[in-house]
N, CA, C and O atoms as a DFTB+ gen file, in Angstrom:
768 C
 N C O
     1  1     102.524     118.692     133.656
     2  2     101.589     117.916     132.858
     3  2     101.369     118.569     131.503
     4  3     101.239     117.865     130.501
     5  1     101.324     119.875     131.444
     6  2     101.101     120.590     130.197
     7  2     102.277     120.397     129.253
     8  3     102.082     120.233     128.049
     9  1     103.502     120.415     129.786
    10  2     104.690     120.205     128.948
    11  2     104.667     118.840     128.286
    12  3     105.071     118.696     127.132
    13  1     104.195     117.838     129.014
    14  2     104.102     116.486     128.450
    15  2     103.114     116.462     127.287
    16  3     103.392     115.855     126.253
    17  1     101.961     117.118     127.445
    18  2     100.948     117.158     126.383
    19  2     101.482     117.872     125.152
    20  3     101.237     117.427     124.030
    21  1     102.207     118.969     125.337
    22  2     102.785     119.695     124.206
    23  2     103.831     118.844     123.515
    24  3     103.870     118.789     122.286
    25  1     104.683     118.176     124.288
    26  2     105.711     117.314     123.729
    27  2     105.085     116.164     122.946
    28  3     105.534     115.833     121.849
    29  1     104.044     115.560     123.516
    30  2     103.377     114.448     122.837
    31  2     102.762     114.914     121.519
    32  3     102.853     114.215     120.510
    33  1     102.141     116.084     121.525
    34  2     101.534     116.619     120.308
    35  2     102.600     116.904     119.260
    36  3     102.381     116.626     118.081
    37  1     103.732     117.444     119.649
    38  2     104.815     117.709     118.704
    39  2     105.354     116.413     118.117
    40  3     105.625     116.340     116.919
    41  1     105.511     115.393     118.950
    42  2     105.985     114.091     118.461
    43  2     104.974     113.485     117.492
    44  3     105.349     112.925     116.462
    45  1     103.698     113.601     117.827
    46  2     102.635     113.091     116.960
    47  2     102.672     113.800     115.617
    48  3     102.563     113.162     114.570
    49  1     102.824     115.111     115.643
    50  2     102.854     115.893     114.408
    51  2     104.053     115.494     113.543
    52  3     103.933     115.444     112.319
    53  1     105.206     115.209     114.156
    54  2     106.383     114.791     113.389
    55  2     106.118     113.482     112.659
    56  3     106.521     113.312     111.509
    57  1     105.444     112.564     113.327
    58  2     105.128     111.271     112.714
    59  2     104.184     111.456     111.540
    60  3     104.364     110.824     110.499
    61  1     103.186     112.307     111.687
    62  2     102.162     112.480     110.659
    63  2     102.565     113.461     109.548
    64  3     101.936     113.479     108.490
    65  1     103.592     114.265     109.775
    66  2     104.060     115.200     108.746
    67  2     104.514     114.487     107.478
    68  3     104.463     115.061     106.390
    69  1     104.947     113.271     107.609
    70  2     105.444     112.489     106.467
    71  2     104.343     112.258     105.431
    72  3     104.637     112.053     104.253
    73  1     103.090     112.290     105.856
    74  2     101.959     111.963     104.987
    75  2     101.319     113.202     104.353
    76  3     100.191     113.144     103.865
    77  1     102.043     114.311     104.365
    78  2     101.543     115.544     103.763
    79  2     102.209     115.759     102.408
    80  3     103.408     115.531     102.246
    81  1     101.415     116.199     101.443
    82  2     101.918     116.477     100.095
    83  2     101.775     117.973      99.835
    84  3     100.671     118.512      99.920
    85  1     102.884     118.651      99.518
    86  2     102.771     120.077      99.182
    87  2     102.121     120.229      97.803
    88  3     102.708     119.840      96.793
    89  1     100.917     120.793      97.761
    90  2     100.167     120.833      96.499
    91  2     100.184     122.202      95.822
    92  3      99.889     122.305      94.631
    93  1     100.521     123.241      96.558
    94  2     100.411     124.584      95.992
    95  2     101.390     124.799      94.836
    96  3     101.112     125.587      93.932
    97  1     102.515     124.119      94.856
    98  2     103.528     124.318      93.813
    99  2     103.443     123.281      92.692
   100  3     104.243     123.320      91.757
   101  1     102.496     122.368      92.774
   102  2     102.389     121.313      91.765
   103  2     101.739     121.826      90.481
   104  3     100.816     122.640      90.515
   105  1     102.234     121.337      89.364
   106  2     101.625     121.647      88.074
   107  2     100.421     120.732      87.853
   108  3     100.231     119.757      88.581
   109  1      99.615     121.054      86.849
   110  2      98.434     120.249      86.538
   111  2      98.850     119.009      85.763
   112  3      98.869     119.019      84.533
   113  1      99.184     117.940      86.484
   114  2      99.538     116.654      85.885
   115  2      99.475     115.576      86.954
   116  3      99.030     115.834      88.073
   117  1      99.915     114.375      86.621
   118  2      99.843     113.226      87.528
   119  2     101.168     113.043      88.281
   120  3     102.246     113.231      87.716
   121  1     101.069     112.672      89.568
   122  2     102.237     112.449      90.426
   123  2     102.048     111.143      91.183
   124  3     100.922     110.717      91.440
   125  1     103.157     110.517      91.533
   126  2     103.132     109.284      92.331
   127  2     103.935     109.478      93.614
   128  3     105.017     110.066      93.613
   129  1     103.370     108.962      94.709
   130  2     104.017     109.038      96.019
   131  2     103.931     107.674      96.692
   132  3     103.007     106.898      96.447
   133  1     104.909     107.403      97.541
   134  2     104.909     106.168      98.336
   135  2     105.027     106.539      99.807
   136  3     105.830     107.393     100.183
   137  1     104.221     105.888     100.627
   138  2     104.253     106.100     102.071
   139  2     104.341     104.751     102.766
   140  3     103.831     103.744     102.274
   141  1     104.998     104.754     103.919
   142  2     105.056     103.564     104.767
   143  2     104.623     103.965     106.164
   144  3     104.769     105.120     106.564
   145  1     104.094     103.014     106.893
   146  2     103.700     103.287     108.265
   147  2     103.800     102.039     109.111
   148  3     103.729     100.917     108.610
   149  1     103.966     102.254     110.398
   150  2     104.057     101.146     111.348
   151  2     103.317     101.496     112.629
   152  3     102.386     102.301     112.627
   153  1     103.741     100.885     113.710
   154  2     103.072     101.060     114.997
   155  2     102.989     102.533     115.408
   156  3     101.974     102.966     115.954
   157  1     104.052     103.306     115.148
   158  2     104.063     104.717     115.551
   159  2     102.979     105.518     114.821
   160  3     102.447     106.483     115.369
   161  1     102.656     105.123     113.601
   162  2     101.575     105.784     112.853
   163  2     100.245     105.585     113.574
   164  3      99.504     106.546     113.779
   165  1      99.935     104.344     113.963
   166  2      98.666     104.052     114.625
   167  2      98.604     104.657     116.026
   168  3      97.536     105.082     116.468
   169  1      99.743     104.701     116.730
   170  2      99.781     105.294     118.067
   171  2      99.522     106.789     118.020
   172  3      99.004     107.355     118.983
   173  1      99.871     107.439     116.918
   174  2      99.698     108.886     116.792
   175  2      98.230     109.295     116.822
   176  3      97.927     110.455     117.102
   177  1      97.325     108.384     116.544
   178  2      95.901     108.717     116.512
   179  2      95.213     108.534     117.861
   180  3      94.019     108.808     117.977
   181  1      95.927     108.085     118.867
   182  2      95.408     107.978     120.232
   183  2      94.038     107.312     120.291
   184  3      93.075     107.906     120.777
   185  1      93.952     106.115     119.811
   186  2      92.704     105.349     119.825
   187  2      93.048     103.900     120.120
   188  3      94.224     103.534     120.117
   189  1      92.056     103.078     120.373
   190  2      92.295     101.677     120.721
   191  2      91.891     100.717     119.614
   192  3      92.135      99.516     119.728
   193  1      91.281     101.217     118.550
   194  2      90.758     100.358     117.486
   195  2      91.878      99.614     116.766
   196  3      91.820      98.395     116.606
   197  1      92.895     100.353     116.334
   198  2      94.049      99.770     115.656
   199  2      95.293     100.304     116.346
   200  3      95.498     101.516     116.411
   201  1      96.132      99.397     116.867
   202  2      97.319      99.847     117.585
   203  2      98.618      99.405     116.931
   204  3      99.636     100.089     117.039
   205  1      98.586      98.267     116.255
   206  2      99.817      97.750     115.661
   207  2      99.567      97.326     114.230
   208  3      98.470      96.901     113.865
   209  1     100.602      97.452     113.435
   210  2     100.503      97.020     112.051
   211  2     101.594      97.644     111.213
   212  3     102.428      98.404     111.706
   213  1     101.571      97.314     109.955
   214  2     102.538      97.826     109.006
   215  2     101.850      97.941     107.663
   216  3     101.080      97.062     107.276
   217  1     102.123      99.022     106.951
   218  2     101.509      99.177     105.637
   219  2     102.421      99.960     104.704
   220  3     103.313     100.691     105.134
   221  1     102.169      99.782     103.427
   222  2     102.785     100.572     102.376
   223  2     101.645     101.104     101.523
   224  3     100.728     100.365     101.164
   225  1     101.707     102.380     101.204
   226  2     100.656     103.003     100.402
   227  2     101.270     103.611      99.149
   228  3     102.236     104.371      99.215
   229  1     100.695     103.264      98.022
   230  2     101.050     103.880      96.745
   231  2      99.948     104.866      96.426
   232  3      98.776     104.497      96.360
   233  1     100.318     106.117      96.227
   234  2      99.342     107.170      95.998
   235  2      99.595     107.797      94.628
   236  3     100.705     108.225      94.312
   237  1      98.535     107.838      93.831
   238  2      98.602     108.534      92.549
   239  2      97.742     109.781      92.670
   240  3      96.534     109.696      92.891
   241  1      98.371     110.935      92.524
   242  2      97.684     112.205      92.653
   243  2      97.594     112.840      91.265
   244  3      98.601     112.990      90.574
   245  1      96.398     113.205      90.874
   246  2      96.174     113.821      89.573
   247  2      95.596     115.211      89.827
   248  3      94.460     115.359      90.278
   249  1      96.414     116.232      89.523
   250  2      95.992     117.607      89.778
   251  2      95.510     118.244      88.484
   252  3      96.133     118.101      87.432
   253  1      94.379     118.956      88.583
   254  2      93.873     119.736      87.451
   255  2      93.520     121.129      87.972
   256  3      93.709     121.415      89.154
   257  1      93.018     121.980      87.110
   258  2      92.689     123.357      87.491
   259  2      91.521     123.416      88.469
   260  3      91.417     124.376      89.234
   261  1      90.637     122.415      88.466
   262  2      89.440     122.466      89.304
   263  2      89.436     121.477      90.470
   264  3      88.664     121.637      91.416
   265  1      90.288     120.462      90.408
   266  2      90.247     119.440      91.460
   267  2      91.545     118.651      91.545
   268  3      92.429     118.763      90.696
   269  1      91.625     117.857      92.591
   270  2      92.712     116.895      92.780
   271  2      92.058     115.540      93.022
   272  3      91.199     115.399      93.893
   273  1      92.473     114.550      92.246
   274  2      92.001     113.177      92.460
   275  2      93.155     112.372      93.043
   276  3      94.286     112.452      92.563
   277  1      92.861     111.600      94.074
   278  2      93.880     110.797      94.743
   279  2      93.414     109.344      94.751
   280  3      92.348     109.026      95.278
   281  1      94.221     108.473      94.164
   282  2      93.950     107.036      94.187
   283  2      94.957     106.397      95.135
   284  3      96.166     106.513      94.936
   285  1      94.453     105.721      96.168
   286  2      95.314     105.084      97.175
   287  2      95.237     103.577      97.044
   288  3      94.152     103.004      96.938
   289  1      96.406     102.938      97.053
   290  2      96.499     101.481      97.109
   291  2      97.323     101.161      98.351
   292  3      98.508     101.483      98.433
   293  1      96.671     100.524      99.307
   294  2      97.306     100.248     100.597
   295  2      97.424      98.745     100.772
   296  3      96.437      98.019     100.655
   297  1      98.640      98.279     101.054
   298  2      98.883      96.862     101.337
   299  2      99.683      96.753     102.617
   300  3     100.496      97.620     102.939
   301  1      99.439      95.670     103.342
   302  2     100.161      95.464     104.584
   303  2      99.402      94.522     105.495
   304  3      98.693      93.629     105.032
   305  1      99.555      94.725     106.789
   306  2      98.831      93.902     107.761
   307  2      98.610      94.676     109.055
   308  3      99.334      95.620     109.372
   309  1      97.604      94.256     109.779
   310  2      97.326      94.767     111.115
   311  2      97.553      93.639     112.107
   312  3      97.263      92.480     111.810
   313  1      98.061      93.967     113.267
   314  2      98.187      92.984     114.337
   315  2      96.956      93.142     115.217
   316  3      96.823      94.119     115.954
   317  1      96.061      92.165     115.128
   318  2      94.808      92.202     115.878
   319  2      94.810      91.125     116.953
   320  3      95.595      90.178     116.897
   321  1      93.933      91.275     117.921
   322  2      93.764      90.295     118.995
   323  2      92.503      89.496     118.697
   324  3      91.430      90.067     118.506
   325  1      92.635      88.182     118.659
   326  2      91.513      87.293     118.376
   327  2      90.473      87.402     119.494
   328  3      90.808      87.347     120.677
   329  1      89.208      87.556     119.100
   330  2      88.125      87.651     120.075
   331  2      87.877      86.330     120.792
   332  3      87.329      86.317     121.894
   333  1      88.270      85.236     120.185
   334  2      88.014      83.925     120.764
   335  2      89.162      83.446     121.651
   336  3      88.932      83.008     122.777
   337  1      90.400      83.527     121.150
   338  2      91.529      82.951     121.888
   339  2      92.413      83.984     122.578
   340  3      93.300      83.619     123.350
   341  1      92.184      85.266     122.311
   342  2      92.989      86.349     122.869
   343  2      94.433      86.325     122.365
   344  3      95.319      86.903     122.995
   345  1      94.673      85.663     121.240
   346  2      95.996      85.611     120.634
   347  2      96.122      86.714     119.590
   348  3      95.143      87.099     118.950
   349  1      97.344      87.213     119.433
   350  2      97.598      88.203     118.397
   351  2      97.819      87.491     117.063
   352  3      98.446      86.432     117.018
   353  1      97.305      88.069     115.986
   354  2      97.503      87.505     114.657
   355  2      97.585      88.632     113.636
   356  3      97.136      89.750     113.890
   357  1      98.167      88.323     112.476
   358  2      98.293      89.304     111.408
   359  2      97.077      89.233     110.487
   360  3      96.757      88.178     109.939
   361  1      96.416      90.363     110.327
   362  2      95.249      90.475     109.451
   363  2      95.702      91.211     108.186
   364  3      96.147      92.356     108.274
   365  1      95.598      90.576     107.009
   366  2      96.112      91.204     105.781
   367  2      95.275      92.398     105.324
   368  3      94.056      92.430     105.495
   369  1      95.966      93.379     104.736
   370  2      95.322      94.572     104.197
   371  2      95.542      94.640     102.696
   372  3      96.649      94.396     102.215
   373  1      94.507      94.965     101.966
   374  2      94.606      95.230     100.533
   375  2      93.443      96.170     100.199
   376  3      92.318      95.726      99.971
   377  1      93.731      97.468     100.173
   378  2      92.701      98.485     100.057
   379  2      92.965      99.362      98.835
   380  3      94.108      99.728      98.560
   381  1      91.916      99.690      98.117
   382  2      91.988     100.670      97.030
   383  2      90.855     101.658      97.222
   384  3      89.687     101.274      97.278
   385  1      91.200     102.923      97.322
   386  2      90.194     103.969      97.521
   387  2      90.541     105.186      96.684
   388  3      91.701     105.416      96.341
   389  1      89.518     105.959      96.363
   390  2      89.695     107.168      95.576
   391  2      89.107     108.342      96.346
   392  3      88.004     108.256      96.886
   393  1      89.854     109.435      96.389
   394  2      89.419     110.668      97.022
   395  2      89.392     111.776      95.977
   396  3      90.233     111.809      95.079
   397  1      88.429     112.680      96.095
   398  2      88.353     113.818      95.196
   399  2      88.296     115.092      96.037
   400  3      87.447     115.241      96.916
   401  1      89.221     116.003      95.745
   402  2      89.280     117.295      96.411
   403  2      88.957     118.372      95.388
   404  3      89.728     118.592      94.454
   405  1      87.824     119.046      95.557
   406  2      87.440     120.138      94.653
   407  2      87.902     121.451      95.276
   408  3      87.842     121.637      96.491
   409  1      88.358     122.346      94.423
   410  2      88.790     123.655      94.907
   411  2      87.592     124.530      95.207
   412  3      86.601     124.528      94.478
   413  1      87.699     125.282      96.298
   414  2      86.643     126.208      96.700
   415  2      87.240     127.331      97.526
   416  3      88.437     127.607      97.450
   417  1      86.386     127.978      98.321
   418  2      86.868     129.089      99.140
   419  2      87.008     128.719     100.622
   420  3      87.367     129.567     101.440
   421  1      86.725     127.455     100.969
   422  2      86.871     126.983     102.347
   423  2      87.057     125.451     102.331
   424  3      86.904     124.812     101.290
   425  1      87.383     124.886     103.482
   426  2      87.532     123.433     103.612
   427  2      86.227     122.842     104.131
   428  3      85.626     123.361     105.072
   429  1      85.792     121.732     103.495
   430  2      84.542     121.091     103.918
   431  2      84.533     119.635     103.449
   432  3      84.978     119.325     102.344
   433  1      84.025     118.759     104.296
   434  2      83.825     117.357     103.941
   435  2      82.441     117.239     103.318
   436  3      81.436     117.484     103.984
   437  1      82.386     116.865     102.042
   438  2      81.115     116.770     101.336
   439  2      80.547     115.350     101.352
   440  3      79.467     115.112     100.811
   441  1      81.265     114.405     101.968
   442  2      80.801     113.019     102.073
   443  2      81.211     112.180     100.882
   444  3      81.554     112.713      99.826
   445  1      81.177     110.878     101.048
   446  2      81.514     109.910      99.994
   447  2      82.862     110.186      99.351
   448  3      82.984     110.189      98.126
   449  1      83.874     110.417     100.178
   450  2      85.252     110.643      99.714
   451  2      85.369     111.869      98.813
   452  3      86.246     111.925      97.950
   453  1      84.500     112.837      99.007
   454  2      84.521     114.085      98.257
   455  2      84.711     115.233      99.246
   456  3      83.967     115.363     100.217
   457  1      85.724     116.064      98.979
   458  2      86.062     117.161      99.881
   459  2      86.197     118.461      99.093
   460  3      86.527     118.456      97.908
   461  1      85.937     119.565      99.772
   462  2      86.236     120.869      99.202
   463  2      87.432     121.407      99.970
   464  3      87.456     121.365     101.200
   465  1      88.433     121.917      99.241
   466  2      89.592     122.513      99.896
   467  2      89.810     123.920      99.353
   468  3      89.506     124.226      98.200
   469  1      90.343     124.754     100.224
   470  2      90.652     126.134      99.858
   471  2      91.748     126.153      98.793
   472  3      92.717     125.399      98.876
   473  1      91.587     127.011      97.802
   474  2      92.580     127.116      96.719
   475  2      93.961     127.494      97.244
   476  3      94.971     127.190      96.609
   477  1      94.012     128.152      98.393
   478  2      95.283     128.598      98.968
   479  2      95.902     127.552      99.890
   480  3      96.949     127.801     100.487
   481  1      95.279     126.403     100.012
   482  2      95.776     125.329     100.895
   483  2      97.152     124.885     100.408
   484  3      97.284     124.459      99.261
   485  1      98.185     124.974     101.260
   486  2      99.540     124.629     100.799
   487  2      99.818     123.120     100.763
   488  3     100.622     122.649      99.958
   489  1      99.145     122.369     101.643
   490  2      99.443     120.938     101.753
   491  2      98.164     120.117     101.779
   492  3      97.098     120.583     102.183
   493  1      98.314     118.885     101.334
   494  2      97.224     117.912     101.405
   495  2      97.666     116.850     102.399
   496  3      98.610     116.106     102.135
   497  1      96.988     116.776     103.545
   498  2      97.346     115.824     104.597
   499  2      96.549     114.535     104.400
   500  3      95.327     114.532     104.553
   501  1      97.229     113.449     104.064
   502  2      96.570     112.168     103.808
   503  2      96.587     111.233     105.014
   504  3      96.068     110.120     104.929
   505  1      97.169     111.659     106.132
   506  2      97.317     110.766     107.283
   507  2      95.968     110.272     107.813
   508  3      95.806     109.077     108.060
   509  1      95.005     111.168     107.988
   510  2      93.705     110.766     108.521
   511  2      92.980     109.842     107.554
   512  3      92.350     108.873     107.979
   513  1      93.063     110.130     106.258
   514  2      92.401     109.279     105.258
   515  2      93.030     107.889     105.235
   516  3      92.317     106.888     105.162
   517  1      94.347     107.820     105.298
   518  2      95.021     106.515     105.344
   519  2      94.556     105.731     106.563
   520  3      94.219     104.551     106.465
   521  1      94.542     106.397     107.710
   522  2      94.110     105.719     108.930
   523  2      92.669     105.238     108.814
   524  3      92.364     104.099     109.167
   525  1      91.786     106.096     108.325
   526  2      90.363     105.733     108.225
   527  2      90.156     104.526     107.312
   528  3      89.410     103.611     107.659
   529  1      90.805     104.515     106.154
   530  2      90.640     103.399     105.223
   531  2      91.180     102.098     105.811
   532  3      90.616     101.029     105.580
   533  1      92.263     102.189     106.566
   534  2      92.831     100.992     107.206
   535  2      91.920     100.526     108.339
   536  3      91.629      99.335     108.450
   537  1      91.470     101.454     109.179
   538  2      90.624     101.091     110.322
   539  2      89.295     100.486     109.873
   540  3      88.730      99.648     110.576
   541  1      88.797     100.898     108.721
   542  2      87.544     100.339     108.213
   543  2      87.678      98.883     107.789
   544  3      86.670      98.205     107.589
   545  1      88.901      98.395     107.650
   546  2      89.124      97.004     107.261
   547  2      89.031      96.040     108.441
   548  3      88.911      94.830     108.244
   549  1      89.083      96.559     109.652
   550  2      89.031      95.704     110.844
   551  2      87.648      95.064     110.921
   552  3      86.642      95.771     110.970
   553  1      87.588      93.730     110.933
   554  2      86.279      93.061     110.971
   555  2      85.608      93.211     112.337
   556  3      86.273      93.432     113.348
   557  1      84.284      93.087     112.346
   558  2      83.545      93.164     113.608
   559  2      83.968      92.039     114.542
   560  3      84.181      92.255     115.735
   561  1      84.087      90.826     113.981
   562  2      84.560      89.678     114.752
   563  2      85.980      89.394     114.302
   564  3      86.220      89.005     113.159
   565  1      86.907      89.594     115.208
   566  2      88.319      89.375     114.884
   567  2      88.688      87.950     115.272
   568  3      88.826      87.638     116.455
   569  1      88.848      87.083     114.272
   570  2      89.164      85.681     114.527
   571  2      90.512      85.311     113.935
   572  3      90.837      85.671     112.803
   573  1      91.279      84.592     114.717
   574  2      92.546      84.040     114.244
   575  2      92.260      83.150     113.035
   576  3      91.241      82.460     113.018
   577  1      93.128      83.147     112.027
   578  2      92.862      82.342     110.822
   579  2      92.606      80.857     111.094
   580  3      91.918      80.204     110.309
   581  1      93.138      80.318     112.174
   582  2      92.913      78.887     112.433
   583  2      91.468      78.573     112.826
   584  3      91.062      77.411     112.819
   585  1      90.692      79.607     113.168
   586  2      89.291      79.392     113.515
   587  2      88.355      79.543     112.320
   588  3      87.165      79.249     112.423
   589  1      88.867      79.985     111.227
   590  2      88.048      80.159     110.024
   591  2      88.149      78.888     109.205
   592  3      89.248      78.377     108.985
   593  1      87.005      78.364     108.744
   594  2      87.005      77.122     107.967
   595  2      87.875      77.277     106.733
   596  3      87.807      78.296     106.046
   597  1      88.693      76.272     106.449
   598  2      89.639      76.328     105.332
   599  2      88.940      76.446     103.982
   600  3      89.428      77.150     103.098
   601  1      87.824      75.781     103.810
   602  2      87.164      75.785     102.510
   603  2      86.022      76.790     102.418
   604  3      85.284      76.805     101.432
   605  1      85.873      77.628     103.438
   606  2      84.773      78.582     103.458
   607  2      85.326      79.992     103.421
   608  3      86.172      80.349     104.240
   609  1      84.864      80.786     102.494
   610  2      85.333      82.157     102.360
   611  2      84.642      83.108     103.313
   612  3      85.093      84.240     103.485
   613  1      83.560      82.679     103.936
   614  2      82.832      83.580     104.823
   615  2      83.515      83.650     106.180
   616  3      84.471      82.923     106.451
   617  1      83.009      84.531     107.019
   618  2      83.594      84.715     108.341
   619  2      82.987      83.751     109.336
   620  3      82.340      82.777     108.952
   621  1      83.192      84.014     110.594
   622  2      82.849      83.078     111.659
   623  2      81.356      82.938     111.904
   624  3      80.958      82.196     112.802
   625  1      80.519      83.620     111.143
   626  2      79.078      83.502     111.350
   627  2      78.591      82.077     111.145
   628  3      77.517      81.718     111.629
   629  1      79.348      81.270     110.446
   630  2      78.944      79.914     110.104
   631  2      79.286      78.891     111.198
   632  3      78.876      77.734     111.109
   633  1      80.033      79.312     112.229
   634  2      80.423      78.363     113.260
   635  2      79.222      77.958     114.102
   636  3      78.329      78.765     114.359
   637  1      79.209      76.706     114.526
   638  2      78.140      76.185     115.363
   639  2      78.634      76.174     116.805
   640  3      79.605      75.488     117.124
   641  1      77.977      76.925     117.668
   642  2      78.355      76.977     119.066
   643  2      77.367      76.114     119.849
   644  3      76.184      76.443     119.932
   645  1      77.845      75.020     120.418
   646  2      76.981      74.122     121.166
   647  2      77.809      73.335     122.175
   648  3      79.025      73.210     122.035
   649  1      77.141      72.813     123.181
   650  2      77.821      71.983     124.157
   651  2      77.568      70.507     123.875
   652  3      78.258      69.645     124.420
   653  1      76.605      70.214     123.045
   654  2      76.288      68.821     122.720
   655  2      77.262      68.292     121.668
   656  3      77.752      69.043     120.824
   657  1      77.530      67.006     121.730
   658  2      78.394      66.367     120.737
   659  2      77.611      66.167     119.447
   660  3      76.383      66.083     119.461
   661  1      78.325      66.092     118.344
   662  2      77.669      65.931     117.044
   663  2      76.828      64.655     116.982
   664  3      75.758      64.651     116.373
   665  1      77.305      63.569     117.609
   666  2      76.546      62.311     117.570
   667  2      75.222      62.450     118.319
   668  3      74.209      61.889     117.901
   669  1      75.226      63.199     119.430
   670  2      73.990      63.423     120.177
   671  2      73.006      64.245     119.347
   672  3      71.803      63.981     119.362
   673  1      73.510      65.226     118.636
   674  2      72.648      66.064     117.790
   675  2      72.036      65.218     116.682
   676  3      70.847      65.340     116.388
   677  1      72.849      64.359     116.067
   678  2      72.358      63.518     114.975
   679  2      71.300      62.535     115.481
   680  3      70.286      62.318     114.818
   681  1      71.536      61.938     116.667
   682  2      70.558      61.014     117.246
   683  2      69.232      61.714     117.499
   684  3      68.171      61.164     117.205
   685  1      69.288      62.908     118.037
   686  2      68.076      63.668     118.327
   687  2      67.322      63.964     117.033
   688  3      66.096      63.863     116.992
   689  1      68.044      64.327     115.984
   690  2      67.401      64.629     114.709
   691  2      66.751      63.375     114.118
   692  3      65.662      63.453     113.549
   693  1      67.411      62.220     114.250
   694  2      66.846      60.979     113.716
   695  2      65.584      60.576     114.466
   696  3      64.644      60.063     113.858
   697  1      65.547      60.800     115.775
   698  2      64.385      60.448     116.569
   699  2      63.191      61.327     116.226
   700  3      62.050      60.881     116.346
   701  1      63.423      62.546     115.808
   702  2      62.344      63.485     115.525
   703  2      61.751      63.311     114.126
   704  3      60.780      63.992     113.796
   705  1      62.298      62.428     113.298
   706  2      61.798      62.242     111.939
   707  2      60.472      61.491     111.972
   708  3      60.336      60.458     112.629
   709  1      59.520      62.027     111.260
   710  2      58.202      61.414     111.127
   711  2      58.384      60.040     110.477
   712  3      59.125      59.938     109.499
   713  1      57.736      58.975     110.978
   714  2      57.906      57.632     110.421
   715  2      57.567      57.556     108.928
   716  3      58.167      56.756     108.210
   717  1      56.647      58.349     108.457
   718  2      56.321      58.322     107.029
   719  2      57.500      58.806     106.192
   720  3      57.770      58.266     105.119
   721  1      58.202      59.832     106.690
   722  2      59.373      60.346     105.966
   723  2      60.527      59.357     106.055
   724  3      61.334      59.242     105.132
   725  1      60.596      58.649     107.167
   726  2      61.663      57.659     107.327
   727  2      61.518      56.564     106.281
   728  3      62.517      56.097     105.733
   729  1      60.264      56.142     105.991
   730  2      60.018      55.120     104.972
   731  2      60.443      55.627     103.597
   732  3      61.043      54.885     102.820
   733  1      60.139      56.868     103.299
   734  2      60.554      57.450     102.017
   735  2      62.075      57.567     101.928
   736  3      62.660      57.377     100.862
   737  1      62.701      57.880     103.053
   738  2      64.154      57.988     103.068
   739  2      64.794      56.639     102.762
   740  3      65.789      56.574     102.039
   741  1      64.228      55.556     103.311
   742  2      64.759      54.210     103.040
   743  2      64.659      53.902     101.545
   744  3      65.582      53.334     100.961
   745  1      63.536      54.280     100.931
   746  2      63.377      54.041      99.491
   747  2      64.437      54.795      98.693
   748  3      65.028      54.236      97.768
   749  1      64.682      56.047      99.037
   750  2      65.662      56.820      98.283
   751  2      67.078      56.315      98.542
   752  3      67.925      56.375      97.651
   753  1      67.349      55.814      99.761
   754  2      68.667      55.263     100.057
   755  2      68.922      53.976      99.266
   756  3      70.050      53.712      98.849
   757  1      67.886      53.191      99.065
   758  2      68.024      51.936      98.289
   759  2      68.296      52.205      96.817
   760  3      68.951      51.408      96.146
   761  1      67.799      53.316      96.320
   762  2      67.989      53.658      94.898
   763  2      69.362      54.227      94.599
   764  3      69.733      54.328      93.430
   765  1      70.110      54.591      95.584
   766  2      71.428      55.194      95.360
   767  2      72.490      54.192      95.081
   768  3      73.647      54.560      94.874
């Protein structure tokens, strides 16, 4: 059992090694990198939130004497399971995020995409950040596009869940109208 765990960890590390940038030898200027990922990338994180998908990431790294700024542009799709129909569908990704790494004497997450990294750090591993930014795009309610209203940009919060037919609902609403308002409604209908 232990050999399997070691083998799995080594395989995981091989998949994620692609997302590391050697920074110790870089000069103080701007660099561009491209990364791609698929199902094996998401499987490497051993979680159930995101399991399938494909993405391409364009990374602009700007190194200076005091910090490294990283601008990520991620495009692609996730294969999600619809909460309503249990069907798989492609959810589009279009993410832009900025990370700032300040040089210090230790590694620390300072919050709000701001990190401190040791000046002697040889590599910058972007795999976890890529995963986090992609996973944050997964909506709370995962609905197949056919369930989202064509002319409405909002999510499924606008759907009406009921067992009554629309005609029954309309009849009930008409019966509940105060007769005085009904008379005013007739007047306004005649003026149209």
